[in-house]
C-alpha positions, 0 to 999 in steps of 0.5 A: 523494475518489475515483480512478482509476490508469491504466497499465502496467509498460513503457508510456510513463506512471502516471497518475492523477486523483483528485476531492475533496480540499478546496480550498487544501491546500498539496502540490509535488511533493515530498511525494509524490515521498517517498513514490517514491522508499520504494517503489522502496528498503528491502534486496531491490530488484532491477533496476527500480528502478536503471532507474527514478527515479520522480517524479510531473507534475502536469498538473491540480488544484494552481496555484501550491503549492495542490489547487483542488479541481479533479480533480489529474492526476498522472503518472509516466514510465516512463523503459524504455518506449523499450526498449519501443516495439514491444512495448507499441506502442499502435497495430496494427505487423507481426506479426513484432513483435507476436510480440517477447517474447510470453508464453505460459508462464505464471508460477504465482501471478500474473494471467498465465493467469486474466488471459489466460482472462476477457480472450481473450489469446494474449499474455500479456503484456496480462495481465503488464503491468497486474497488475504491482506498477508498479501501485501507484506511482501507489496511493502518488502518492494515499496521498501526497496523503492523506497530507498531508490526514492531517497537516493534521489532527494524523494521523501514520501509520507503517509497519514489517515484523513477519515476515520470511521467517518469522522474527518482529522482536519491538519495542519495547514503548509505540513511538510512531508518531513513534518506530516511523516515525523507527527504521523511516525508519532500517532498509534492510530497515523493522524498529524492531529495530536488533539484528536488522539485520544478520541479516535482510540475511544471510536476503535474502542466501541467500533471493535466492542459493537463487534464491528469495522469501519473502513476511512480514507489515508493519504499519501503525500510525495515530495522532491519530485521532479516534473515529468514524469508520466506523459499525454501520449497514450491511455497508459503513459498516465502516471495517476493513471498508473497510481489510480491502478496501484493504489485501488489493487490494495485490498479492502481499498475502493476508491482513489483520487488525486489533489480535491479529487472528487471536489472538483466536482462541486466547483469552478473551474476558476477555483480549480487550477492551478495558476502558475509562477517562475522565479529565477531560484525554483524554475515553475511553480504553482501558486496552489496544488489543488491537483495533487501535484499532476497535469496531463498525465503527468508530474509538474514539481507540485508535491503529489497529494494521492488519497485511496479509500478504504472500504471496511473490513469485511469479517464481522466478530458479530457475522452476516448473513450468507449461504453454505456452499454444499447445502444453500442452506442460510448460515452466518460467515465463517469468522477468521481472524478480524480488527475494527480498523487497519486504516493505519497499516494501509496506510503503509501499503498506500505507501508502499506501491505508490512509491513503488510505482513511481521508482518503477516510473524513474526506472523507465524514465532515465538511465537506470544500469547502476545507482552512479548512473541513475542519479547524475540522470536525474539530476540533469533533468531537474536542472534541466527543467528549471532553466527551461 
């Protein structure tokens, strides 16, 4: 399965094309629109979310509610584009119109300046428009398709925030993926500990009042993943490495870990490795899941536990200092729309990219021209692993 996304933040529409989805997969716009709505939600979101109400339109690859095996094209219309017709015009226009909302004051932490250097832009809006987190709309749409594939294979995925601007959220032991999904869905700040809800909301309110932003850590968990996905035979076939690349590709994400992650560097091996168990009902299991479901770059049958760290949103309502690219004089950075935090939405995006990588790995590993053959192949593999 491969895909491309296209579109600018204030352009007419966002587009994704996916190739390699099995024929016969039940798929409707509502399967995707629900996740698009989740991406726009969460406490702390700002003005753009009130302007747009994202919904998908299929223009190929789906017929009568099922995929055909042909490339799937999805579009999301940017309603806000109507206010940007001159600014984002594809046609050459008058110089006075070109200068409308021209950006020469790069924002610290954004792609503005380096993008301008790389592509030789006089107007840094060209960098801003494509590097915007608005692009993640289509990655969530693609992830929703991937989640439909995973659901057909009894693989469940959920996400929640575990660190909110330095405030660690204690998580009850023994929660299933379904329970994490349910509890996080009931929370405006996407946490599973409801006792901390108001505290976190008050914290976000204060950050906004201060004109600042906060980041944090989001955790994605996946249950029902069969052992043996990925491989140790080449560096680029390790599945945890593929997932790490995908997570860090999300706007503002700066790190990723699996299981105990960076805590491994502070513990002896006896407290890190997961002892192997076996029983007739389940086959091989592990006593713990400190490695987050991976051994040797491969899934080991345990739930996947993946954490990503998101930096604070770099656009501040108390702008940091920058330099005008035309005069080289110091200047306060340009302020586009900004939110105090986007952690709950970032979790939806992380869930989507994790689902996409997993679905792709499954489709590469098993016969997948049509859904029926895929399900049969995965079932055979699960039987084999259980009886190994």
